[in-house]
C-alpha positions as CSV (number, residue, x, y, z in Angstrom):
1,M,0.0,0.0,0.0
2,T,1.3,3.4,-0.9
3,T,0.4,6.8,0.3
4,R,1.3,8.7,-2.8
5,R,-1.4,10.7,-4.6
6,R,-2.6,9.0,-7.8
7,S,-2.7,10.9,-11.0
8,Q,-5.8,11.2,-13.2
9,A,-4.2,8.7,-15.6
10,D,-3.7,6.2,-12.8
11,R,-7.4,6.6,-11.7
12,D,-8.6,6.3,-15.3
13,E,-6.4,3.1,-15.7
14,M,-8.0,1.6,-12.6
15,T,-11.5,2.5,-13.8
16,V,-10.8,0.8,-17.2
17,E,-9.4,-2.3,-15.4
18,I,-12.4,-2.6,-13.1
19,G,-14.7,-2.3,-16.1
20,Y,-12.7,-5.0,-18.0
21,A,-12.8,-7.3,-14.9
22,L,-16.6,-6.9,-14.5
23,L,-17.3,-7.3,-18.3
24,S,-15.1,-10.4,-18.6
25,A,-16.6,-11.9,-15.5
26,F,-20.1,-11.3,-16.8
27,F,-19.2,-12.9,-20.1
28,L,-17.6,-15.9,-18.4
29,G,-20.6,-16.3,-16.1
30,A,-23.0,-16.2,-19.0
31,V,-21.1,-18.8,-21.0
32,V,-20.8,-21.1,-18.0
33,F,-24.4,-20.7,-17.0
34,A,-25.6,-21.3,-20.6
35,T,-23.3,-24.4,-20.8
36,I,-24.6,-25.9,-17.6
37,A,-28.3,-24.9,-17.7
38,G,-28.7,-24.9,-21.4
39,P,-29.8,-28.6,-21.7
40,A,-32.7,-27.8,-19.3
41,A,-34.0,-25.2,-21.8
42,V,-33.5,-27.4,-24.9
43,W,-34.6,-30.9,-23.7
44,H,-37.6,-32.0,-21.7
45,L,-35.9,-33.3,-18.6
46,P,-37.5,-34.3,-15.2
47,R,-38.3,-31.2,-13.1
48,A,-35.8,-32.1,-10.5
49,V,-33.0,-32.4,-13.1
50,E,-34.0,-29.0,-14.7
51,K,-34.0,-27.3,-11.3
52,F,-30.6,-28.9,-10.4
53,L,-29.0,-27.7,-13.7
54,V,-30.3,-24.2,-13.2
55,V,-29.2,-23.9,-9.6
56,A,-25.8,-25.5,-10.4
57,G,-25.4,-23.1,-13.3
58,V,-26.1,-20.1,-11.2
59,V,-23.8,-21.1,-8.4
60,I,-20.9,-22.2,-10.5
61,A,-21.2,-19.2,-12.9
62,G,-21.3,-16.8,-9.9
63,V,-18.3,-18.3,-8.2
64,L,-16.3,-18.3,-11.4
65,A,-17.3,-14.6,-12.1
66,V,-16.1,-13.6,-8.7
67,I,-12.9,-15.5,-9.1
68,R,-12.4,-13.8,-12.5
69,V,-12.8,-10.3,-11.0
70,I,-10.4,-11.1,-8.2
71,H,-7.9,-12.6,-10.7
72,V,-7.9,-9.6,-13.1
73,L,-7.7,-7.0,-10.3
74,W,-5.0,-8.9,-8.4
75,H,-2.8,-9.1,-11.5
76,H,-3.4,-5.4,-12.3
77,G,-2.3,-4.5,-8.7
78,N,0.8,-6.6,-9.0
79,R,1.8,-4.8,-12.3
80,Q,1.8,-1.4,-10.6
81,P,5.3,0.0,-9.7
């Protein structure tokens, strides 16, 4: 942690990095959710299986999205001088 004042360029860079982290996490979460829960929307499966696939998709996609945000921001923080 540093106590130096950040320039406008540093603040803008961090804003862009946060936006990238959130956007890439959203995309990853959407792809993972569609992959896991997609069969429930396409095929006629038993109700319990459909519910399990949707819940599993939401949980796994959410966890991976959070991990993605942490990963991107952690690496950005380590690149700073």
